[in-house]
C-alpha positions in Angstrom: 70.2 104.6 110.5 68.3 100.5 111.4 70.4 98.4 109.3 68.9 97.4 106.3 68.9 93.8 104.2 70.5 95.2 100.9 71.2 93.8 97.7 74.0 94.5 95.0 74.7 93.8 92.1 77.4 94.5 90.3 78.9 94.9 93.6 82.1 92.6 93.3 84.0 95.0 90.9 85.9 98.4 91.8 83.1 100.8 93.1 81.1 97.6 94.3 84.0 96.1 97.0 84.0 99.5 98.3 80.7 100.3 98.9 80.0 96.9 100.1 82.6 97.6 102.4 81.3 100.8 103.8 78.1 99.1 104.1 79.0 96.0 106.0 80.8 98.6 108.7 77.7 100.0 109.5 76.4 97.0 110.1 73.7 96.2 106.4 73.2 92.9 105.8 74.3 92.2 102.4 73.3 89.7 99.9 75.9 90.0 96.5 75.3 87.5 93.5 78.4 86.8 91.3 78.4 84.2 88.5 81.4 83.0 90.1 81.6 83.0 93.4 85.2 82.7 94.0 85.9 85.4 92.3 84.3 87.3 95.2 86.9 86.4 97.8 87.7 89.5 98.8 84.6 90.1 99.8 83.6 86.7 101.7 85.8 88.2 105.3 82.9 90.8 105.7 81.0 90.0 108.6 77.9 91.1 107.0 77.9 90.0 103.6 76.6 87.2 102.0 78.1 86.1 98.7 75.7 84.1 96.1 76.8 82.5 93.0 73.8 83.6 90.8 73.0 84.7 87.1 71.1 87.9 87.7 70.0 88.2 84.0 68.3 85.1 84.9 64.5 86.3 85.9 63.6 83.6 89.0 67.2 83.7 90.0 66.9 87.3 90.3 63.4 87.3 92.0 65.1 84.9 94.0 67.9 86.9 95.4 65.3 89.7 95.7 63.9 87.9 98.5 63.4 89.6 101.9 65.5 92.7 100.6 64.9 95.9 101.6 66.8 97.9 99.5 68.4 97.0 95.6 71.0 98.8 94.2 72.5 98.3 91.2 76.2 99.1 90.0 76.5 97.1 86.7 77.7 99.0 83.9 79.8 98.1 81.2 82.3 100.4 78.7 82.7 98.0 75.5 79.4 96.3 74.3 79.6 97.1 70.2 78.8 99.7 68.0 75.3 98.7 67.1 74.0 97.9 64.0 72.4 100.2 61.2 69.4 101.6 63.1 70.7 100.0 66.3 70.4 102.5 68.9 73.7 101.1 71.0 75.1 97.4 70.3 73.8 94.4 71.9 76.0 94.2 74.6 75.3 97.6 76.5 71.5 96.8 75.8 71.7 93.3 77.8 73.6 94.8 80.2 72.3 98.6 80.8 68.7 98.7 79.2 67.4 94.5 79.5 69.1 94.3 83.2 67.7 97.3 84.6 64.0 96.1 83.3 64.3 92.8 85.0 65.8 94.0 88.4 62.7 96.3 88.4 60.1 93.8 87.8 61.7 91.3 90.0 61.6 94.0 92.0 58.3 95.0 92.7 57.1 91.3 92.6 59.6 90.7 95.9 57.8 93.9 97.1 61.3 96.4 97.3 60.1 99.8 96.8 63.4 101.3 97.7 66.2 100.8 94.6 70.0 103.0 94.1 71.1 103.3 90.3 74.8 104.1 88.6 74.6 105.6 86.0 77.3 107.8 83.6 78.0 111.5 83.5 76.3 112.9 81.0 74.0 109.9 79.7 71.3 111.2 77.1 69.4 109.8 74.2 70.9 112.1 71.5 74.6 111.4 73.1 77.0 110.1 70.6 78.2 106.7 72.0 75.8 103.9 72.5 77.1 103.4 75.7 75.8 106.9 77.1 72.5 106.3 74.5 71.9 102.5 76.8 72.9 104.3 80.0 70.1 106.9 79.4 67.9 104.0 78.3 68.3 101.9 81.2 67.2 105.3 83.2 64.3 105.7 81.9 63.4 102.1 81.6 63.3 102.4 86.0 62.0 105.9 86.3 58.8 104.8 84.4 58.6 101.9 86.8 57.5 103.7 89.9 60.1 102.5 92.3 61.8 104.9 94.8 64.2 105.4 92.6 67.5 107.7 93.4 70.1 107.3 90.3 73.4 108.6 90.9 75.9 110.1 87.8 80.0 109.8 87.8 82.5 111.3 86.5 85.3 109.0 85.6 85.9 106.8 89.3 89.4 106.9 90.2 90.6 105.0 93.5 93.4 102.4 94.6 92.4 99.0 91.6 90.8 101.7 89.1 90.4 101.0 85.4 91.7 104.5 84.8 95.0 106.1 86.1 96.1 102.6 87.1 96.0 101.5 83.1 98.1 104.9 81.9 100.5 103.9 85.0 101.6 100.2 83.2 101.4 101.4 79.7 103.4 104.3 80.7 106.1 102.5 82.0 106.3 100.3 78.7 106.6 102.8 75.9 109.2 106.0 75.3 106.6 108.2 74.5 102.5 107.9 73.8 100.3 108.3 71.3 97.3 109.8 73.3 93.5 110.1 71.6 91.1 112.6 72.3 93.8 114.6 74.6 91.7 117.2 74.7 88.9 115.3 76.0 88.1 116.7 79.3 87.0 115.2 82.8 86.1 115.6 86.5 87.6 112.9 88.0 86.0 111.7 91.5 87.0 109.2 94.4 85.3 105.7 95.1 85.0 106.7 98.4 83.0 109.8 97.4 80.6 108.0 95.4 80.2 105.4 98.1 79.6 107.8 100.6 77.2 109.0 98.1 75.3 106.3 97.8 75.3 105.3 101.8 74.3 109.2 102.1 71.2 108.5 99.9 70.4 105.7 102.7 69.4 108.1 105.0 67.8 111.0 103.4 64.2 110.2 101.9 64.6 113.5 100.2 67.0 111.9 97.7 64.2 109.6 95.9 63.2 110.9 92.4 66.3 113.0 92.3 69.6 112.0 90.0 72.9 113.5 91.8 76.2 114.6 88.9 78.9 113.3 91.1 82.5 114.7 90.2 85.7 115.7 92.0 86.7 119.7 92.5 88.7 119.9 89.8 88.8 119.5 85.5 91.6 117.7 83.7 92.0 117.1 80.2 92.8 113.7 78.8 96.3 114.9 78.2 96.7 116.6 81.8 95.6 113.2 83.8 98.4 111.3 81.6 101.0 113.7 82.4 100.1 113.8 85.8 100.4 109.5 86.2 103.6 110.0 84.8 105.4 112.3 87.1 103.7 110.3 90.7 104.8 107.3 89.2 108.7 108.7 88.4 107.3 107.3 84.4 107.0 110.8 82.8 107.0 110.5 78.9 106.2 112.8 75.7 102.6 112.0 74.8 101.5 112.4 71.2 98.5 114.2 71.3 96.0 112.6 68.1 94.1 114.8 65.9 90.7 113.8 65.3 91.1 111.6 62.6 94.1 109.5 64.0 91.9 109.2 67.0 88.9 107.7 65.8 91.7 105.4 63.4 93.2 104.4 66.6 90.2 103.3 68.4 89.0 100.8 65.4 91.9 99.4 65.5 92.4 98.2 69.2 88.8 96.6 68.2 91.1 94.0 66.7 93.1 93.7 70.0 91.3 91.3 72.4 90.8 93.1 75.7 92.2 96.6 73.9 91.8 99.6 75.8 89.1 101.6 73.8 86.5 101.8 70.6 85.4 103.8 68.3 82.3 104.2 70.7 84.7 104.9 73.6 86.1 107.5 71.6 82.2 108.8 70.4 81.5 109.3 74.4 84.8 111.5 74.5 83.2 113.8 72.8 81.6 114.7 75.3 83.4 116.7 78.1 82.9 114.3 81.2 81.9 117.2 83.6 79.8 118.4 85.7 77.4 121.8 85.8 79.3 124.7 87.2 79.1 124.9 90.4 77.9 121.6 90.8 78.7 119.5 94.7 78.3 116.2 96.4 75.4 116.1 97.9 74.8 115.5 101.5 77.2 118.3 102.6 79.9 116.1 101.2 83.3 117.6 100.4 84.8 115.7 97.5 88.4 114.4 98.2 91.2 116.2 95.3 92.7 113.8 92.9 96.4 114.9 93.8 95.3 114.6 97.7 94.4 110.6 96.8 96.2 108.7 93.8 100.0 109.2 94.9 99.1 106.8 97.8 98.1 104.0 95.4 99.9 105.2 92.2 103.7 105.5 93.3 103.9 101.5 93.6 103.7 101.2 89.9 107.2 103.2 89.7 108.8 101.1 92.0 107.2 97.4 90.1 108.7 99.2 86.7 111.9 100.2 88.4 112.4 96.5 90.3 111.4 94.5 86.9 114.2 96.6 85.2 116.9 95.8 87.4 115.6 92.1 87.8 116.0 91.8 84.1 119.6 93.7 83.7 120.6 91.2 86.8 119.3 88.2 84.4 116.8 87.1 86.8 
């Protein structure tokens, strides 16, 4: 495949960083906007990457970023964007990130003559979903489909890998508490490895048949949230009793967490977890790819948490 000039919006995050490294390794010329360029230092060493300080929500800056590009990839997504006011389909944060930004990208792409767009959405995004997050993701997809671009959409389940904000969060929690009250313990997930998600995005660049297609991306196995948390405890050596909370207490815990700055959960997250985050039965990764299992990958980066906790405990006992 001939190297392309690719703008990656949201390219400095967990998935974006992984994808950028793989694209650069294939010789693609990358443009990576960031509101704070210093936060993208980990990408400055990529030989074909240009990190640009810019506000992608500004139409003029967005059009400038798209100038001369062959492809635009949108990875922007937030998990907490407000629960929405009465009569609103989703909160203002979700609307800005998941609906307004895709609309601006589509408009700027058409003005710049960029036809090809890859968009990462969310598994189970739907206009009638119970959470603002999933409804806003569905609205963003609809905006892009109506724009008439050469569009491919990816809907991954929860993405895991070194540096993730999922398994690593539980690893840290389990190292700090004697037991864990767990909201929505029976929520179901089908985690997919970040490397597999990146491989699917790369694959779509060389498969014209992917235009107009929406791909669900999942790993090979389903888990309840309780099973995932317990597995993290086993791998890190910090296994703790898990107290699964019933629905009412799960909702109350989510509500209480909204008052904690940077809290790990909101009522909208609770609503999202009412929908099983799993792919259709028999679903496989596209382009002949085979999904890696969580058990084959996660221990490689989770075991360090257990070692850090034990080292911290020894230092504390030694008065250091």
